[in-house]
Each structure stands twice: as structure tokens, then as C-alpha cells.
C-alpha positions as CSV (number, residue, x, y, z in Angstrom):
1,X,-15.5,-20.9,-21.1
2,X,-14.5,-24.6,-23.0
3,X,-11.3,-26.7,-21.4
4,X,-9.1,-25.7,-23.6
5,X,-9.9,-21.7,-23.4
6,X,-9.7,-22.4,-20.1
7,X,-6.7,-23.8,-20.0
8,X,-4.9,-21.2,-22.5
9,X,-6.1,-18.4,-20.8
10,X,-4.4,-19.4,-17.0
11,X,-1.6,-20.8,-18.9
12,X,-1.1,-16.9,-19.8
13,X,-2.3,-15.6,-16.1
14,X,0.8,-18.0,-15.0
15,X,3.0,-16.7,-17.3
16,X,2.4,-13.1,-16.5
17,X,3.0,-13.4,-13.4
18,X,5.9,-15.8,-13.3
19,X,8.7,-13.1,-13.5
20,X,10.3,-12.9,-9.6
21,X,10.1,-9.2,-10.1
22,X,6.2,-9.0,-10.8
23,X,5.9,-12.2,-8.0
24,X,7.4,-8.9,-5.6
25,X,6.4,-6.1,-7.8
26,X,2.6,-8.2,-6.8
27,X,3.5,-8.8,-3.1
28,X,4.6,-5.3,-2.2
29,X,1.5,-3.8,-3.7
30,X,-0.6,-5.5,-1.4
31,X,-4.2,-4.7,-1.0
32,X,-3.4,-1.7,-1.7
33,X,-2.8,0.9,-4.6
34,X,0.7,2.2,-4.6
35,X,2.6,4.2,-7.2
36,X,5.3,4.3,-9.6
37,X,7.8,6.3,-6.7
38,X,6.2,3.7,-4.0
39,X,8.0,0.8,-5.9
40,X,11.5,2.4,-6.6
41,X,11.2,3.5,-2.4
42,X,10.7,-1.2,-1.8
43,X,13.3,-1.4,-5.0
44,X,16.0,1.0,-5.0
45,X,18.4,-1.4,-7.0
46,X,15.4,-1.6,-10.1
47,X,15.4,1.7,-12.8
48,X,12.0,3.1,-12.6
49,X,12.5,1.9,-16.6
50,X,12.5,-1.7,-15.8
51,X,9.6,-1.3,-12.8
52,X,7.9,0.4,-15.6
53,X,7.6,-2.8,-18.1
54,X,6.7,-5.1,-15.2
55,X,4.1,-2.7,-14.6
56,X,3.0,-3.6,-17.8
57,X,2.9,-6.4,-18.6
58,X,0.7,-7.2,-15.3
59,X,-1.6,-4.2,-17.0
60,X,-1.9,-5.8,-20.2
61,X,-2.0,-9.2,-18.7
62,X,-5.9,-7.8,-16.2
63,X,-3.8,-8.5,-13.8
64,X,-4.1,-4.8,-13.0
65,X,-5.8,-1.4,-13.0
66,X,-4.5,2.0,-13.2
67,X,-5.6,5.1,-13.0
68,X,-3.9,8.9,-12.4
69,X,-3.2,11.4,-10.2
70,X,-1.5,15.0,-11.2
71,X,1.8,13.5,-12.5
72,X,0.8,10.4,-10.3
73,X,-0.5,6.9,-11.5
74,X,-1.3,4.7,-9.7
75,X,-1.6,0.8,-9.5
76,X,-3.0,-1.1,-7.8
77,X,-4.1,-5.3,-8.3
78,X,-7.4,-5.7,-9.8
79,X,-8.1,-9.4,-7.3
80,X,-6.3,-9.9,-4.2
81,X,-6.8,-13.3,-4.6
82,X,-4.2,-13.9,-6.7
83,X,-1.8,-13.3,-3.5
84,X,-3.0,-15.8,-1.9
85,X,-2.2,-17.5,-5.2
86,X,1.3,-16.4,-5.4
87,X,1.9,-17.6,-1.1
88,X,0.5,-20.5,-2.0
89,X,3.1,-21.1,-4.8
90,X,6.2,-20.0,-2.5
91,X,5.0,-22.2,0.7
92,X,4.3,-24.6,-2.6
93,X,8.2,-24.8,-2.5
94,X,9.5,-23.8,0.5
95,X,9.5,-20.8,1.0
96,X,10.0,-19.0,4.4
97,X,7.5,-16.7,4.5
98,X,8.0,-15.2,7.5
99,X,11.3,-14.5,5.7
100,X,8.5,-11.1,4.8
101,X,10.0,-8.1,5.9
102,X,8.7,-4.5,5.8
103,X,9.3,-2.0,3.7
104,X,8.7,1.8,4.4
105,X,6.5,4.0,1.2
106,X,8.2,7.2,-0.3
107,X,6.4,10.1,-0.2
108,X,4.0,10.9,-2.7
109,X,0.9,11.6,-1.5
110,X,-0.8,8.2,-1.7
111,X,2.2,6.9,0.2
112,X,1.8,9.8,3.3
113,X,-2.3,8.5,3.1
114,X,-0.8,4.5,4.6
115,X,-0.7,4.4,8.0
116,X,2.1,2.8,9.4
117,X,-0.1,-0.6,9.6
118,X,-1.0,-0.7,6.6
119,X,2.2,-0.9,5.5
120,X,2.9,-4.2,3.1
121,X,5.6,-6.4,2.6
122,X,7.5,-7.8,0.4
123,X,9.5,-11.4,0.4
124,X,13.2,-10.7,0.3
125,X,13.3,-13.8,-2.2
126,X,11.0,-15.9,-4.4
127,X,13.1,-18.5,-5.3
């Protein structure tokens, strides 16, 4: 890939992840696989359609992978190194990462298999 192509690809990735709801979704996922109902529990103010729209954009950008199990669709980050990029960008603009709070999951089978120590954290404000 030449430099122009790699710059274009990098720009597309950054554009795809830059929406605040998408940043919050990726933080909520962390290194775990989650379902839409988990994200609805973490973000009760968001409608399922809103969450699905952002999940689709992240999947289309090849940031997420998904799998179906029964009536549940589970999503995970294709590469968890993207979390480091998100945290670095947050620190760069002055976000206090100590503001990150734990959020409980939902009642789906995937969330019920998480140990308490594995519950992922969600940034309460990414500006």
C-alpha cells in the first residue's frame, strides 16, 4: 500500500470511530464480546435502533466482528489495540480517564458469563 492509500485508509478508520456514541460503544465493549441488549443496559438513554446504526457503521469499517447465537448477535472489536488509540486521543484532549465508571450488563447469556472482575468500564464523557 502506498503512502497516499495508507493515509486514505487511516482517515477512513478515524472518521468511522470518531462519533462520540461509537467511542462509547467501543469502550463499553472493551476486550469482551457483547450483545445489543448489553449496550442497551449500559446506555439506557439510547434506543436499540440508534445502537444498531452505530454498530453497523463500525462493522462496515471493519472495526467490529459479529456472530449470531440463537436470537442474539454478539459483537467484539476486531483488534483491541484500538482501545489504546481511543484512550490516547482522550488523554490528548484532556479527558480524565479516572472518570471511567463500571457499568453492569444485561441478562443475556453472554453477559451472565462475565465474572464481576471482567465487567468493562465505560467513559462517562468523551468530548
